[in-house]
N, C-alpha and C positions, 0 to 999 in steps of 0.2 A: 504493500500500500504506500509506504514511504517513497519507494522507488518511483511509483506511478505519479505521486504528487510532484516529486522532483522533476520528472520528465515533463509533466504538464507545465510547470513553471518555466522550464527551459524552453519549451516550445512557444509559450506565450512571450517570453523575452525575445526569442528569435523573430517571431512575427512582428513584434513592436519595432525591432531594429529594421526589418525589411520594409515596414510601412514608412518609417522615418526616412529610409534611404530613397524609397520611391517618391516621397514628398519632396525631398531635396532635389532629386533629379528632375522632377516636374518644374520646380522653380528655376533650376539652372537651365533647363531647356528653353525657357523664355528669357531672352536677353534684355535686361533693363538698360536703356540707353538714355543718359541724362544730357539735356541741352540747356543753354541759358534762356531764361524767360525774357520777354520784352523789357526795355529799359524803363518804361513807364506804363501806367495803366492804359493810356491812350495810344501807345505805340503799336501800330499794326504791321510794321515792317517785317516781323518774324513769320507771319502766317505762311507766306509763300515758301519760305525755306524749310519750315517744319513739314509742309505738305510734300516738298521735293525730297526731303530726307525719308519720309514715310514711303514715298513711291519707290525710291531706290532700294530701300531695305526689303520692301515687299517683292520687288523684282529679283532680288538676290536669293530669295527662298528662306531667309532667316526668320526664326520665330523670335519676335522682338516686342518690346513695349517701350514707347517713347514717353519720357517723363521730364517736365520742366524742373529746373533746379528750384530749391525751396524759397529763394529770395531773389529779388531783382539785382542786376549788376550792370555796370558799364562794360563795354566790349573789352577794354584793357584788363579789367579784373577777370573776365571770363577766360581770356587768353592765359593769364597767369595761373589760374586754377587748373586749366587743362594741362598746361606745361608741368605743373607740380603733381598732377593726378589727384587733385582735391575736389572730387565730387562731380566734375563735368567730363563727359566722354567725347563730345563733339561740339564744334562751333562752326559757324559760317562767317567769313570775314574776307575783306579785300586782301589779296595776296601781296606780300612784300618780301624782299630778301630776308629781312629779320624774322618774319613769321615762318618762312619756309626753313630757316635754320633751326628754329626752336620747336617747331611742330611738324607733323607729318601731313603734307597736303595731298588732297585728291585732285589732280590737275585737270578738272573738267569745269569750265566756267558755268556755274549753275544759274547765273544771271545773263549769260551770253554777252558779257561785257557791257551791259546796259548801265552799270554803275559809272562808267566813264563818260556817259553822255549827260551833261549837267545844264539844266535850265536854272534860271535865277528867280528865287522868291524875293520880292521887294515890298517895302512898306508903302503906304499911301503918300508918304512924303519923300519918296525916292527921288534922287537928283534927276532932273529932266535930261541931262546930257548922256545918261546911260543908254537911252534909245538911239543916240547918234553914233555909238561905238561901231566901228567896222574892222578895227585891227586890235591886236593884243596890246600894243603899246598904249593905245587909248584907254583900255580897261585898267591900266596901271594907275590911272588917276583916281580910281575908286577903291573902296575897301570891301573885302569879302568877309563873311563870318564862317567859322568852322570850329569843330571841337579841338581842344588843345592837344589831344593825343590821337587825332585821326591822321592816317597817312596822307589824306588829301591836303591837309595843312602844309606839309612839307612839299607836296607836288606843286601847289599853287605858288608857294614862295620860291621854289626853284625856277619857276617860270617868270619871276619878277613881279608877281602880283602882291598887293598889300593884303594881309590877312589879320583880322581880329580873332584871337583864339579864346573861346569860352570854355568853361569847365562843365557845363550842364546842357544836355541835349535840349530839354524843354525850354531852358532859359534863353537859348539862342533865338528862338522865335520872338520872345518878348523884347530882347535887345534889338532885334531887327526893327520891330515896331517903334521902339524908342529912338531909333536913328543912331545907335552905337556903331553900326556899319551900314554899307549901302546895299549890299545884295548877299543872298545866302544861296550858294550853288547846291542844288539838290538833283539827284538822278531822276531821269524820266520816270523810273518805277516808283519814286517816292513822292514827288512834288505835289501831285494833285490831291492825294490823300492827306498830306500834311497841311496843305492850304485849307482843305475842308475841315480838318480837325481843329484848326486854329482860326476858324471863321470870325470869332469875336475880335481878332486882332486886325482884321481888314487887310490881310496880306494879299498880294497879287502876283501873278506869274508874268515876268517881263516877256514881251511878245516877239523879239527879233533875234536874240542871241542864244547860242549854245556852246559851251565849252566841250571839247572832246580830248580825252587822253586814254591810252590803252590801260585798262584796269578791269579786274574781274573779281568775282566772289567765288571762293572754293569752300568746300567742307574741309575742316582740319580735325585731326585726332592727335592723341599723344604719340610721341616718337616711337614708343614700343607697342602701340596698339595696331599691329599690322593686320590682324584678323578683321577688325572693324573697318579699316581702310579698304581691305580687299572686298568686303561685302558691299560697301558703299560704291566703290568704283565699278564692280561687276553689275550692280543694280542700275547705276546711271547709264552704263553702256547699253544694257538691255532696254532701258526706257528710251534712249535715243534711237535704237534700232527699230522698236515697234511703234514709235511716234508718240508715246505717252508723255515723254519729256516735253516735246514741242506743244502738245495740247495743254499741258499745265502752264507752260510759259505764256502761251497765248491767253489762257483764261485769266491770268493775273496781270499781264502786261500789255496785251494787245490794244485795249482801249486807250491806255495811257500813251502808247507809242503813236497811235493815230491822232490823238488830241495834241500831242507835241508838234506835229507837222514839221518834222525836222528838215525836210527838203526845202522849206521856205525860209529857214533860219540861216543867219550868218554863223558859220562854224569857225570858232577860234581854237585851233589845235594847240595842245600842250604836250611837252615831253613828260614822261614818267620815269624819273631816275630811280625809283624804288622797285621797278618791275623786274622780277627774276628772269634770267636768261632762258629758263626751261618753260616759260609761258608758251602755250601752243598757239601762237599767233598765226602760224601758217595753215592751221586747220580751219579754213574759212567756214566750214559747216557748224563749228562750235560757237560762232560769234554772230551778234546782231549787226546788220548793215542797213543803213538808212536808205 
């Protein structure tokens, strides 16, 4: 009888261990992937990139669950946390030499380079001379607003433009309204939604100019996370091949591109000294062309 009870307890313990193992395997099978949330409650810029990340991972065949990080953060902090392995698994950001040195890039422009096409948000008291600009040296007479840690700030300054550098994304819109600087270069993908979300400030889109420099947004993961990099790259390639990449791009950006009417604007080309040599500029199919 004692041997029977001992055997029963052993079997129960074994079953408990097996159940626990199955539970752990079930959790492990679904890969939790943490990404940075928007910088503010009103910031809708992340939605497209989260959808593109989900599309890529679904095409890769991975069993995954996307989760936003528990608190908001600026892009610079998200990059630091990803680099240190502190709770963030993937980010999307403009590529630069420094970022590709510190992180592992997936070199597919998920915005098709639309980030480098910049229209100007202006306040109602914008200087009238801005509409008369036809050359880059004329634009040097005016001041642009940008984030102090954005790569764009260095790009604009490298091209001889005056830049007022602010420390807060939302604050830049209020400073533009207050006349702290003359224009706020925003990508075609961003500007219309930002104008709408800040309607109370009375900001307008300048009608004649567009800056253009080669720039794009990649997904980045930690240097050692080659598995996730492979899944994202494989999924993006599959989405490009079956057309779902372009359909998602059109869904989120098509209307904005048509509204920008870039062919009617004066293009002021800039150099991008931060652009890595490995950027696939020669693969025309990966890029937006006006």
